[in-house]
C-alpha positions in Angstrom: 0.0 0.0 0.0 1.6 3.4 -1.0 2.6 5.5 2.0 0.3 8.4 2.7 -2.6 6.9 0.8 -5.7 5.1 2.1 -7.0 2.1 0.3 -10.7 1.9 -0.6 -11.1 -1.0 1.7 -9.5 0.7 4.6 -11.6 3.7 3.9 -14.7 1.5 4.2 -13.5 0.2 7.5 -12.9 3.7 8.9 -16.4 4.7 7.8 -17.9 1.7 9.5 -16.1 2.3 12.7 -17.0 6.0 12.9 -20.5 5.7 11.5 -21.6 2.7 13.5 -20.1 4.2 16.7 -22.0 7.5 16.4 -25.2 5.8 15.2 -25.2 7.5 11.7 -25.2 4.1 9.9 -28.5 2.2 9.9 -28.1 -1.5 10.5 -29.2 -2.6 6.9 -26.7 -0.2 5.5 -24.0 -1.4 7.9 -24.7 -5.0 6.8 -24.3 -4.1 3.1 -20.9 -2.5 3.8 -19.8 -5.6 5.8 -21.0 -7.8 2.9 -18.8 -5.8 0.5 -15.8 -6.4 2.8 -16.5 -10.1 3.2 -16.9 -10.5 -0.6 -13.6 -8.7 -1.2 -11.8 -10.9 1.4 -13.2 -14.1 -0.2 -12.4 -13.0 -3.7 -8.9 -11.8 -3.2 -7.6 -13.6 -0.1 -9.4 -17.0 0.1 -10.1 -19.8 0.3 -9.2 -20.1 4.0 -8.6 -22.4 6.8 -10.7 -21.4 9.8 -8.7 -21.4 13.0 -10.9 -21.4 16.1 -10.0 -21.2 19.8 -12.2 -20.5 22.9 -10.1 -18.8 25.6 -8.2 -15.5 25.8 -5.2 -17.5 26.8 -5.4 -19.6 23.7 -5.6 -16.5 21.5 -2.7 -15.0 23.3 -0.5 -18.0 22.2 -1.2 -17.1 18.6 -0.8 -13.3 19.0 2.6 -13.7 20.8 4.0 -16.3 18.4 4.5 -14.1 15.3 3.2 -17.0 13.2 0.1 -15.1 12.0 0.7 -12.5 9.3 -2.3 -10.1 9.1 -3.6 -9.2 5.6 -2.6 -5.6 4.6 -5.9 -4.9 2.8 -8.6 -6.1 5.2 -6.9 -7.4 8.4 -10.1 -8.1 10.3 -13.9 -8.0 10.0 -16.3 -7.8 13.0 -19.4 -10.0 12.7 -22.0 -10.7 15.4 -19.8 -9.4 18.1 -16.8 -11.5 17.1 -13.6 -10.3 15.4 -12.5 -12.4 12.4 -8.8 -11.9 11.7 -7.7 -12.3 8.1 -4.1 -13.3 7.2 -1.8 -16.2 6.7 0.1 -18.9 8.7 2.9 -20.6 6.9 1.7 -18.8 3.8 -1.7 -20.6 4.1 -4.7 -18.2 4.1 -6.2 -18.3 7.5 -9.1 -16.6 9.3 -8.8 -16.9 13.1 -11.5 -16.1 15.6 -12.0 -16.5 19.4 -15.4 -18.2 19.9 -15.8 -17.9 23.6 -16.3 -20.8 26.0 -18.6 -23.8 25.8 -20.6 -25.5 23.1 -23.1 -22.9 22.1 -20.5 -20.2 21.5 -18.3 -22.6 19.6 -21.1 -23.9 17.3 -22.3 -20.4 16.5 -18.8 -19.2 15.7 -18.1 -22.0 13.3 -21.5 -21.5 11.6 -20.7 -17.8 11.1 -17.3 -18.7 9.6 -18.9 -21.2 7.2 -21.8 -19.0 6.2 -19.8 -15.9 5.4 -16.3 -16.9 4.4 -14.8 -19.3 1.9 -13.7 -21.9 4.4 -12.3 -25.2 3.2 -11.4 -26.6 6.6 -11.6 -25.9 10.4 -8.7 -26.3 12.8 -9.7 -26.1 16.4 -7.1 -25.9 19.1 -7.1 -25.2 22.9 -6.6 -26.6 26.3 -8.2 -29.7 27.9 -8.3 -31.6 31.1 -6.7 -35.1 31.2 -9.3 -37.8 31.9 -6.9 -40.7 32.4 -3.2 -41.3 33.1 -2.2 -41.8 29.4 -1.5 -38.0 29.1 0.4 -35.5 31.2 0.8 -31.8 31.4 1.8 -30.2 28.1 1.0 -33.2 26.0 -1.1 -32.5 23.0 -4.0 -34.8 22.0 -5.4 -35.0 18.5 -8.5 -37.2 19.1 -9.9 -39.4 16.4 -13.3 -39.5 18.0 -15.2 -36.9 20.0 -18.5 -37.2 21.8 -20.8 -34.8 23.5 -21.3 -36.2 27.0 -23.5 -33.4 28.4 -26.8 -34.7 27.2 -28.6 -37.0 29.6 -31.9 -37.8 31.2 -32.6 -38.6 34.9 -33.7 -42.1 35.6 -36.2 -43.0 38.3 -34.8 -44.2 41.6 -34.1 -47.9 41.3 -35.1 -47.9 37.7 -31.5 -48.5 36.5 -31.5 -52.1 37.8 -34.9 -52.8 36.2 -34.1 -51.3 32.8 -30.3 -52.0 32.6 -30.8 -54.4 29.7 -32.4 -51.6 27.7 -29.7 -49.0 28.0 -28.3 -47.6 24.7 -25.1 -45.9 25.8 -24.2 -45.8 29.5 -25.7 -45.2 32.9 -23.9 -43.2 35.6 -25.2 -44.6 38.9 -25.0 -41.7 41.4 -24.8 -43.9 44.4 -21.6 -45.5 43.1 -19.9 -42.3 43.8 -21.2 -41.6 47.4 -18.5 -40.6 49.8 -17.2 -42.2 52.0 -18.7 -45.4 50.6 -21.0 -46.5 47.8 -24.7 -46.8 48.5 -28.2 -45.8 47.6 -28.8 -42.2 46.3 -32.2 -40.7 45.5 -30.7 -39.0 42.5 -30.6 -42.5 41.0 -28.7 -42.4 37.7 -28.1 -40.5 34.5 -28.7 -42.1 31.1 -26.5 -40.5 28.5 -28.1 -39.7 25.1 -26.9 -39.4 21.5 -27.2 -36.1 19.5 -29.5 -35.4 16.6 -27.3 -34.7 13.6 -28.4 -32.9 10.4 -26.2 -33.1 7.3 -26.7 -31.7 3.8 -28.5 -34.2 1.6 -29.1 -36.6 4.4 -32.0 -37.4 6.8 -31.5 -36.6 10.5 -29.8 -39.4 12.4 -28.7 -39.9 16.0 -25.0 -40.0 16.6 -22.7 -40.3 19.6 -19.1 -40.5 18.4 -18.0 -37.9 15.8 -15.0 -39.0 13.8 -12.4 -36.5 12.7 -12.1 -36.2 8.9 -10.1 -39.3 8.1 -7.6 -37.8 5.6 -6.8 -35.0 8.0 -6.4 -37.5 10.9 -4.0 -39.5 8.9 -2.0 -36.4 8.1 -2.1 -35.4 11.8 -0.3 -38.6 12.8 2.9 -37.0 11.3 2.9 -34.6 14.2 3.7 -37.3 16.7 7.4 -36.5 16.3 6.9 -32.7 16.8 9.1 -31.2 19.4 7.0 -29.4 22.0 8.0 -26.9 24.7 9.1 -28.6 27.9 9.6 -25.6 30.2 6.6 -24.0 31.8 8.6 -20.9 32.7 12.1 -19.8 33.3 12.4 -21.7 36.5 10.4 -24.8 36.0 10.6 -27.5 33.3 8.8 -30.8 33.1 10.9 -33.9 33.9 10.2 -35.4 30.4 9.4 -33.8 27.0 5.6 -33.4 26.2 4.4 -35.4 23.2 1.7 -35.3 20.5 -0.6 -38.2 20.7 -3.1 -38.9 17.9 -5.9 -41.4 18.0 -7.5 -41.1 21.4 -11.0 -40.2 22.3 -12.3 -36.9 23.7 -15.4 -35.8 25.7 -17.1 -32.4 25.3 -19.7 -31.0 27.7 -20.7 -27.6 29.2 -19.0 -28.8 32.4 -15.6 -27.8 33.7 -14.6 -31.2 35.1 -12.7 -30.9 38.3 -13.9 -34.1 40.0 -11.9 -37.3 40.4 -15.0 -39.6 40.5 -16.6 -38.1 37.4 -13.2 -38.0 35.6 -12.8 -41.7 36.3 -16.4 -42.5 35.2 -15.8 -40.8 31.8 -12.5 -42.6 31.3 -13.9 -46.0 32.2 -17.3 -45.8 30.5 -16.3 -43.9 27.3 -12.6 -44.5 27.1 -11.9 -40.8 26.8 -8.5 -39.3 27.5 -9.4 -35.6 27.5 -12.3 -33.5 28.5 -13.2 -30.0 27.1 -16.2 -27.7 26.4 -16.0 -27.0 22.7 -14.5 -29.7 20.5 -17.6 -31.8 19.7 -19.5 -28.6 18.8 -16.8 -27.5 16.4 -16.6 -30.9 14.7 -20.4 -31.3 14.4 -21.0 -27.8 13.0 -18.3 -28.4 10.4 -19.6 -31.9 9.5 -23.1 -30.7 8.6 -22.1 -29.0 5.3 -19.2 -31.5 4.7 -16.3 -29.3 5.9 -13.1 -31.1 7.1 -12.3 -30.3 10.8 -9.9 -31.4 13.4 -9.4 -30.8 17.2 -6.0 -30.2 18.8 -5.9 -30.0 22.6 -3.1 -29.4 25.0 -3.4 -30.9 28.5 -3.5 -28.2 31.2 -4.8 -30.1 34.2 -5.8 -33.5 35.4 -9.6 -32.8 35.6 -9.7 -33.4 39.4 -7.5 -36.4 39.2 -5.0 -35.0 41.7 -1.4 -34.2 41.0 1.8 -32.9 42.6 2.6 -30.7 39.6 2.4 -26.9 40.1 -0.5 -25.3 38.3 1.0 -21.8 37.8 1.0 -20.8 34.1 -0.1 -24.3 33.0 -2.9 -22.9 30.9 -0.5 -20.7 28.9 1.9 -23.6 28.6 -0.7 -26.1 27.3 -2.1 -23.4 24.9 1.3 -22.7 23.5 1.9 -26.4 22.8 -1.5 -26.9 21.2 -1.0 -23.9 19.0 2.5 -25.2 18.0 0.8 -28.4 16.8 -1.9 -26.5 15.0 0.6 -24.4 13.1 2.5 -27.5 12.0 -0.8 -29.1 10.9 -1.7 -26.0 8.9 1.7 -26.1 7.3 1.1 -29.8 6.4 -2.4 -29.3 4.8 -1.0 -26.3 3.0 1.8 -28.2 1.4 -0.3 -31.2 0.6 -3.0 -29.1 -1.0 -6.7 -29.1 -0.2 -8.0 -32.5 0.7 -11.7 -32.8 -0.1 -14.3 -35.5 -0.4 -16.4 -35.2 2.7 -16.0 -34.1 6.3 -15.6 -36.0 9.5 -17.7 -39.1 9.9 -20.1 -40.1 12.6 -20.8 -43.3 14.4 -24.5 -43.9 15.0 -25.4 -44.5 18.6 -26.3 -48.1 18.2 -22.6 -48.9 17.5 -21.2 -46.5 20.0 -21.6 -48.2 23.3 -19.0 -47.1 25.9 
């Protein structure tokens, strides 16, 4: 851009900022201006990989890394209260956005990305709790299967024993986790439920396990030799190098798990290794129109499992390792070219018993 001159696109951005701030732009007119910017971005900068994270800490890993190079023409666009940053990572066109926490925010954000921008794949990274002992702090998990484990119905007291043969997925018997010893509990049990999944050109079906887009998952296995950060800060380093592990299972729910008993239940019943609040929503939203998607999660805590490790700065540490893996994956899909042919798969609930 010539020094001392303002590009037409930048001029539009300035008009939007000033006009919308003082109320001189009506909303329909504002939307038309935004549409012009979106069209220009798609035409001259896309197609893009959508990069989605939930927490401020996770976004900070990107911002401080220097890996993201903002576009000079239109570096960002604000839509529905979220800022979509336009640029490149490893010379691959990328739009990154912070969704906010939990499933609803994550699903809405991915839908906005897909509806407005020319997106050919979604990379989701962030932190997660460890649900078993297969992972430790700083490790990065790239799950092959993700399930939403926050949908359940309450069972009548004592009905679990009567109807156990009819269960479809799993029952969590509340009494089994009474402290100090197991016993009866009037809360009875929870019956976990599958999700209703709608895909383009298909009838609605019920699913439980969502499978990461197979070609992307195969490519992600190349990250298992990636060297991750080992030192949490200048004075504390982990005793062994963190690693990237591909092929485990993950659980998503609108629950911050910090409970040893529930952590153990999820691990034993569903064989999950990490728990988070967004991954299943991102994968499912991308699956519906057939967009490839993958989740990359750094372990920041043991989800109530107890540990002797210090917790200071672990979120930033885990975020940085997850972002490092995401950058390498974006580099891989960029060098391999676009892989198309359908998005992540799903496993219907009849075949998804824990």
